[in-house]
C-alpha positions in Angstrom: 21.5 -26.3 -15.3 17.8 -27.1 -15.1 15.2 -24.3 -15.3 12.9 -24.4 -12.3 9.5 -22.6 -12.5 10.9 -19.7 -10.4 13.9 -19.3 -12.8 11.6 -19.4 -15.8 9.4 -16.7 -14.3 12.4 -14.6 -13.4 13.8 -14.8 -17.0 10.4 -14.0 -18.5 10.0 -10.9 -16.3 13.5 -9.8 -17.1 13.0 -10.3 -20.8 9.7 -8.3 -20.7 11.4 -5.5 -18.8 14.3 -5.4 -21.2 12.0 -5.3 -24.2 10.0 -2.4 -22.6 13.1 -0.4 -21.8 14.6 -0.9 -25.3 11.4 0.2 -27.0 11.0 3.3 -24.7 14.7 4.2 -25.2 14.3 3.9 -29.0 11.2 6.2 -28.8 13.0 8.8 -26.8 16.1 8.8 -29.0 14.1 8.8 -32.3 11.3 11.2 -31.4 12.9 14.4 -32.8 13.8 12.8 -36.1 10.5 11.0 -36.5 8.5 14.2 -35.6 10.5 16.1 -38.2 9.8 13.5 -40.8 6.1 13.4 -39.9 5.8 17.2 -40.1 7.6 17.2 -43.4 4.8 15.3 -45.0 2.2 18.0 -44.3 1.4 19.7 -47.6 -0.5 22.8 -48.4 -3.9 21.8 -49.8 -4.5 22.6 -53.5 -7.2 25.3 -54.2 -10.7 23.9 -54.4 -12.0 23.3 -57.9 -14.9 25.8 -57.4 -12.6 28.5 -56.0 -12.6 31.7 -58.1 -9.5 32.0 -60.4 -8.6 35.4 -59.0 -8.1 33.7 -55.6 -6.2 30.7 -57.1 -3.4 32.8 -58.7 -2.1 36.3 -59.1 -2.7 36.3 -62.8 -0.6 35.3 -65.8 1.1 38.7 -66.4 2.0 39.2 -62.8 3.4 35.6 -62.5 5.5 36.2 -65.6 7.0 39.5 -64.4 7.8 38.4 -60.7 9.7 35.4 -59.7 7.9 32.8 -57.5 9.2 33.2 -54.0 7.2 30.4 -52.6 9.6 27.7 -51.4 9.0 24.2 -52.7 7.2 21.8 -50.3 9.5 19.9 -48.0 10.3 16.4 -49.0 10.0 13.8 -46.3 13.2 12.0 -45.4 11.2 9.2 -43.8 10.4 6.5 -46.3 7.7 5.1 -44.1 5.5 8.3 -44.2 3.6 10.1 -46.9 0.2 11.7 -47.3 -1.6 8.4 -47.5 0.6 6.2 -45.2 2.3 6.4 -41.8 4.1 3.3 -40.9 6.7 4.8 -38.5 6.5 8.3 -36.9 5.6 9.8 -33.5 2.0 9.9 -34.7 2.0 6.1 -35.2 4.3 4.9 -32.5 4.2 6.4 -29.0 4.3 5.6 -25.3 2.2 6.6 -22.3 3.3 6.6 -18.7 0.9 6.9 -15.6 2.7 7.9 -12.4 0.4 7.6 -9.4 0.4 8.9 -5.8 -2.3 7.1 -3.8 -3.6 7.2 -0.3 -6.2 4.6 0.6 -7.7 2.8 3.5 -9.8 -0.4 3.7 -9.7 -4.1 3.7 -7.3 -6.3 1.7 -7.8 -5.8 -2.0 -9.3 -8.4 -4.2 -5.9 -8.6 -5.8 -4.6 -10.0 -2.5 -7.5 -12.5 -2.6 -9.5 -10.3 -0.2 -12.9 -8.7 -0.7 -11.9 -5.1 -1.1 -13.5 -3.2 -4.0 -10.4 -1.4 -5.4 -6.9 -2.3 -6.4 -5.6 -0.5 -3.3 -5.8 -1.3 0.4 -5.0 0.2 3.8 -2.7 -0.9 6.5 -3.1 -4.2 8.3 -5.7 -2.5 10.6 -7.5 -0.9 7.7 -6.0 2.6 8.2 -4.7 4.9 5.5 -1.6 3.9 3.6 0.3 5.9 1.0 1.8 4.6 -2.2 3.9 6.2 -5.0 4.6 4.1 -8.1 4.5 3.9 -11.8 1.1 2.4 -12.2 1.1 1.8 -16.0 3.2 2.2 -19.1 1.9 1.6 -22.6 3.5 1.3 -26.0 1.0 2.0 -28.8 1.6 1.3 -32.5 -1.1 2.7 -34.8 0.1 2.4 -38.4 -1.8 3.8 -41.3 -1.4 1.6 -44.4 -3.7 3.7 -46.6 -6.5 6.3 -46.4 -8.9 3.6 -45.3 -6.8 0.8 -43.7 -5.1 1.2 -40.3 -4.2 -1.0 -37.3 -3.9 -0.7 -33.5 -1.4 -2.7 -31.6 -0.7 -1.9 -27.9 1.3 -3.4 -25.1 0.7 -2.6 -21.4 2.9 -2.8 -18.3 0.6 -2.8 -15.3 2.0 -2.6 -11.8 -0.7 -4.7 -10.2 -1.1 -7.2 -13.0 0.1 -10.8 -12.8 1.9 -10.6 -16.2 3.1 -7.1 -15.9 4.0 -6.7 -19.6 1.6 -8.2 -22.1 -0.2 -7.5 -25.4 -3.3 -5.4 -24.8 -5.0 -4.9 -28.2 -4.2 -5.9 -31.7 -6.7 -5.3 -34.5 -7.1 -3.9 -38.0 -9.5 -1.1 -38.8 -11.0 -0.7 -42.3 -12.8 2.6 -42.7 -13.4 3.7 -46.4 -14.6 7.1 -47.2 -18.4 7.3 -47.2 -19.5 8.3 -50.7 -23.2 7.6 -50.4 -26.0 7.4 -47.9 -24.5 4.3 -46.2 -21.0 4.0 -44.7 -19.1 0.9 -43.6 -16.4 0.0 -41.1 -14.8 -3.2 -40.1 -12.6 -4.1 -37.1 -11.0 -7.5 -36.6 -8.6 -8.8 -34.0 -8.1 -8.7 -30.2 -10.2 -5.8 -29.0 -12.8 -4.4 -26.6 -16.3 -3.8 -28.0 -17.7 -0.3 -28.0 -19.5 -0.3 -24.7 -17.7 2.2 -22.5 -18.6 5.9 -22.7 -15.7 6.8 -20.4 -12.8 5.4 -22.4 -11.0 6.5 -25.6 -11.4 4.0 -28.5 -8.1 2.4 -29.5 -4.7 3.8 -28.3 -4.1 2.8 -24.7 -7.9 2.5 -23.9 -7.6 5.2 -21.3 -10.3 6.8 -19.2 -10.7 10.5 -20.2 -12.1 12.6 -17.3 -11.3 10.4 -14.2 -8.6 8.1 -13.1 -10.8 5.2 -12.2 -13.7 4.0 -14.5 -17.1 3.1 -13.2 -17.9 -0.4 -11.9 -19.5 -1.2 -15.3 -16.5 -0.2 -17.4 -14.0 -1.6 -14.9 -15.6 -5.0 -15.5 -15.7 -4.5 -19.2 -12.0 -3.8 -19.1 -11.4 -6.9 -17.0 -13.6 -9.6 -18.6 -15.1 -8.4 -21.9 -12.1 -8.7 -24.1 -12.2 -11.0 -27.2 -11.0 -11.8 -30.7 -13.8 -10.5 -32.8 -14.9 -9.7 -36.4 -16.9 -6.5 -36.1 -18.6 -4.9 -39.1 -20.5 -1.6 -38.6 -22.9 0.2 -40.9 -23.7 3.9 -40.7 -26.7 5.5 -42.3 -29.0 8.5 -42.0 -32.7 9.0 -42.0 -33.3 12.7 -42.5 -31.4 14.6 -39.8 -31.1 11.4 -37.7 -27.9 9.3 -37.9 -27.7 5.7 -36.9 -24.9 3.2 -36.4 -25.5 -0.6 -36.3 -22.9 -3.2 -35.3 -23.0 -6.9 -35.3 -20.0 -9.1 -34.4 -19.0 -12.7 -33.8 -16.1 -13.5 -31.4 -14.1 -16.2 -29.6 -11.8 -16.3 -26.6 -14.1 -14.8 -24.0 -15.6 -18.0 -22.5 -14.7 -17.2 -18.9 -16.4 -13.8 -18.8 -18.5 -13.6 -15.6 -16.0 -15.4 -13.3 -15.0 -12.2 -11.4 -18.5 -10.9 -11.1 -19.7 -14.1 -9.4 -16.8 -14.9 -7.1 -15.5 -11.3 -6.4 -18.4 -9.1 -7.3 -18.1 -5.6 -8.8 -15.0 -3.6 -8.4 -13.6 -0.1 -9.3 -10.0 -0.2 -10.5 -7.8 0.6 -13.5 -6.7 -3.0 -14.4 -7.2 -4.1 -18.0 -7.3 -7.6 -19.5 -4.4 -8.6 -21.7 -3.7 -11.5 -24.0 -2.3 -14.0 -21.5 -2.6 -12.6 -18.0 -4.8 -14.0 -15.1 -6.8 -12.3 -12.4 -6.8 -13.8 -8.9 -10.0 -15.0 -7.2 -11.0 -14.7 -3.6 -11.8 -17.6 -1.3 -14.8 -19.6 -2.3 -16.7 -22.6 -0.9 -14.7 -25.7 -0.2 -16.2 -27.4 -3.2 -15.6 -24.5 -5.6 -12.1 -24.0 -4.3 -11.4 -27.5 -5.7 -13.5 -27.2 -8.9 -12.2 -23.8 -10.1 -8.6 -22.6 -10.4 -7.6 -19.8 -8.1 -7.3 -17.4 -11.1 -9.3 -16.6 -14.2 -8.0 -15.9 -17.6 -10.2 -13.4 -19.5 -9.2 -14.4 -23.1 -9.6 -18.2 -22.8 -11.4 -20.4 -25.3 -12.8 -23.3 -23.4 -15.7 -24.6 -25.4 -15.0 -23.2 -28.9 -18.6 -21.9 -29.3 -18.5 -18.5 -31.0 -20.3 -15.7 -29.2 -22.0 -12.6 -30.6 -22.9 -9.1 -29.8 -24.9 -6.3 -31.4 -25.1 -2.5 -30.9 -27.4 0.2 -32.2 -26.7 3.9 -31.7 -28.9 6.9 -32.5 -27.7 10.5 -32.9 -30.7 12.9 -33.4 -30.3 16.5 -34.6 -29.8 17.6 -31.0 -26.6 17.3 -28.8 -27.7 13.8 -27.6 -26.7 10.3 -28.4 -28.2 7.0 -27.1 -27.1 3.4 -27.6 -28.2 -0.1 -26.8 -25.9 -3.2 -26.7 -26.5 -6.9 -26.2 -23.8 -9.5 -25.5 -24.0 -13.3 -25.4 -20.8 -15.4 -25.3 -22.8 -18.6 -25.8 -20.5 -20.3 -23.3 -21.1 -23.9 -22.3 -21.3 -23.7 -18.4 -20.4 -27.5 -18.2 -17.3 -27.3 -20.3 -13.9 -27.2 -18.5 -10.2 -27.6 -19.2 -7.6 -29.6 -17.4 -6.3 -26.4 -15.7 -9.9 -26.0 -14.2 -10.8 -23.0 -16.4 -14.6 -23.3 -17.0 -16.9 -22.0 -19.7 -19.4 -19.4 -18.4 -22.7 -18.6 -20.1 -22.8 -14.8 -19.8 -25.4 -12.4 -21.2 -26.1 -8.8 -20.6 -27.7 -5.6 -21.9 -26.0 -2.2 -21.8 -27.7 1.1 -22.4 -25.8 4.4 -22.9 -26.6 8.1 -23.0 -24.4 11.1 -23.7 -25.6 14.7 -23.9 -24.1 18.1 -24.1 -26.2 20.0 -21.5 -24.4 23.2 -22.3 -21.3 24.0 -24.5 -19.2 23.3 -21.4 -21.2 20.6 -19.6 -21.4 17.0 -20.6 -23.5 14.2 -19.2 -22.8 10.5 -19.5 -25.0 7.6 -18.2 -24.8 3.9 -18.5 -26.8 1.0 -17.1 -26.1 -2.8 -17.4 -27.9 -5.9 -16.3 -27.4 -9.6 -17.0 -26.6 -13.0 -15.7 -23.9 -15.6 -15.8 -24.0 -19.4 -15.2 -21.3 -22.0 -14.5 -21.2 -25.7 -13.6 -23.5 -28.7 -13.6 -27.1 -28.6 -12.4 -27.8 -29.6 -8.8 -31.3 -29.3 -7.3 -32.5 -27.4 -10.3 -29.7 -24.8 -10.4 -26.2 -24.8 -11.8 -23.3 -24.5 -9.4 -23.1 -20.8 -10.0 -26.0 -18.5 -11.2 -25.4 -14.8 -10.7 -27.6 -12.0 -11.7 -25.9 -8.5 -11.8 -26.9 -4.9 -12.3 -25.1 -1.5 -12.2 -25.7 2.1 -13.3 -23.9 5.4 -13.1 -24.4 9.1 -14.0 -21.4 11.3 -14.7 -21.3 15.1 -15.3 -18.1 16.8 -16.6 -17.9 20.6 -16.4 -15.2 22.7 -18.2 -13.9 25.5 -16.0 -11.2 27.3 -18.0 -8.3 24.9 -18.5 -9.8 22.5 -16.0 -12.4 19.8 -16.4 -14.2 18.9 -13.1 -16.1 15.6 -13.0 -18.6 14.0 -10.6 -19.9 10.5 -10.8 -22.5 8.6 -8.8 -23.2 4.9 -9.2 -24.8 1.8 -7.7 -24.1 -1.9 -8.2 -25.5 -5.2 -7.0 -25.4 -9.0 -7.6 -27.8 -11.8 -6.5 -26.7 -15.4 -6.2 -28.9 -18.4 -6.9 -26.2 -21.1 -7.5 -26.5 -24.5 -5.8 -22.8 -24.6 -4.7 -22.3 -20.9 -3.9 -22.3 -20.2 -0.1 -25.1 -18.2 1.4 -24.5 -14.4 1.3 -22.6 -14.4 -2.0 -24.6 -11.5 -3.3 -23.8 -7.9 -2.7 -25.1 -4.3 -2.8 -23.0 -1.2 -3.0 -22.6 2.4 -4.3 -19.7 4.8 -5.0 -19.1 8.5 -5.4 -16.2 9.9 -7.4 -15.0 13.5 -7.8 -12.1 14.3 -10.2 -10.3 17.2 -11.8 -8.2 17.2 -15.0 -5.8 19.7 -16.7 -3.5 19.4 -19.6 -0.2 21.0 -18.4 1.4 20.7 -21.8 0.6 18.9 -25.0 2.1 15.7 -23.7 1.5 16.0 -19.9 -1.8 15.7 -18.2 -2.5 15.9 -14.4 -5.6 14.3 -12.8 -6.7 14.2 -9.2 -9.5 12.0 -7.9 -11.3 11.2 -4.6 -13.5 8.1 -4.5 -15.6 6.6 -1.8 -17.0 3.0 -2.2 -19.4 1.4 0.2 -20.6 -2.2 -0.1 -22.2 -5.0 1.8 -21.3 -8.6 1.1 -21.8 -11.4 3.7 -18.9 -13.5 2.3 -16.6 -11.0 4.0 -17.6 -12.7 7.3 -18.2 -16.3 6.1 -15.2 -16.7 3.9 -13.0 -13.7 4.6 -13.2 -14.0 8.4 -13.8 -10.3 8.8 -15.9 -8.9 11.6 -18.5 -7.1 9.4 -19.9 -7.7 5.9 -19.9 -3.9 5.4 -16.9 -1.9 4.0 -16.5 1.8 3.4 -13.3 2.6 1.5 -11.8 5.9 0.5 -9.1 6.2 -2.2 -7.5 9.5 -3.0 -5.2 9.6 -6.1 -3.1 12.0 -8.1 -1.9 10.9 -11.6 0.6 12.4 -14.1 0.2 11.0 -17.6 3.1 11.7 -19.9 3.1 10.8 -23.6 6.3 10.6 -25.7 
């Protein structure tokens, strides 16, 4: 029997689903034993060398006259775990599920090749539509090989992604103990650079206080994923601490495709090793020149890119950072599948501050440009400038964390083959609440309103108005096993 493309696709999805179910079933069955083994390796620390002798022991005579009733430390039954290593336990292998209830209105989503700004959409007439689904499931493996060497390997199943189950990150992390005025760290592999202030580093790369990241960090999650070698140096000057990072990378040549053809968006999708993102309708010429999807981790021209980051932590509860990115893409390079190189550069600035012991402020701003195609009339086919910024405040209220975020975003198009009205302007307001119900169960609620103006909705999307106002209300249960 011959394998048609549809049969191959069906077999691939079936195999991916079976692998995910097997791994999650193994985790559930093994969790008690692994947790017991991990706990068994915890040892009582020895007394400090400078601790007074009277506090270290009860005295020689007393020790001789009374038997020692202290039980011996438990011995781990797990050969993969000790005080310096953790190759297999519930601390190093775990899964995260995100069950989502969503009510949204608005135009067709960009995932349906429309011009909507989120991953959700309303009814055929734009009215509110409910949806209940498992939005994401992640398997995360974070082995610790020694006190200084660890790794992060994660797989993600994403309900709205083209390849639903795929490798998300895979990198090693070398972090030796700092014994002098200068510390060193090295990450290498498939990773996101340290840009977002809203996400956790490593693990499942999840947003902390909201469900949906800002437009800036949505785009970082979609199109700023690469294979990189990233050394970092940490040092202090008096009471001021600094972190400097410089990295070289490959496999991020298509970065900028979504920003130009779709514009900014606010969603929870993340780039993976092999998956594509769909593109909306373009001009007749660019529909022929560019494939209808873009792959974030593609290596079109084999030119290594680079990025650099500097962060400053003064002796106050404030931190600032600056980041520059240049993928050094060749905008005239292309492959037989019509994936193009894009020359994408941007600056990102970040600020985090503890306004009070229970109030945190985050702010980011980004601006840059991206180019693609051959020159015509003094401009490449696509030349997009882009900007965005947000301010976020998170307030602790007992067991709850309440968050508000305001942001703005825009693009300007100068490309010779882009249709008129390809730029956009927009803003969004987000309110969210978070509570940890148990150690492994977190509840989040979020209301978000996104308003934007893009003439392509009329010229290419055949809609009545270039303006859209969309409201998305979500509730999320995140469960970790």
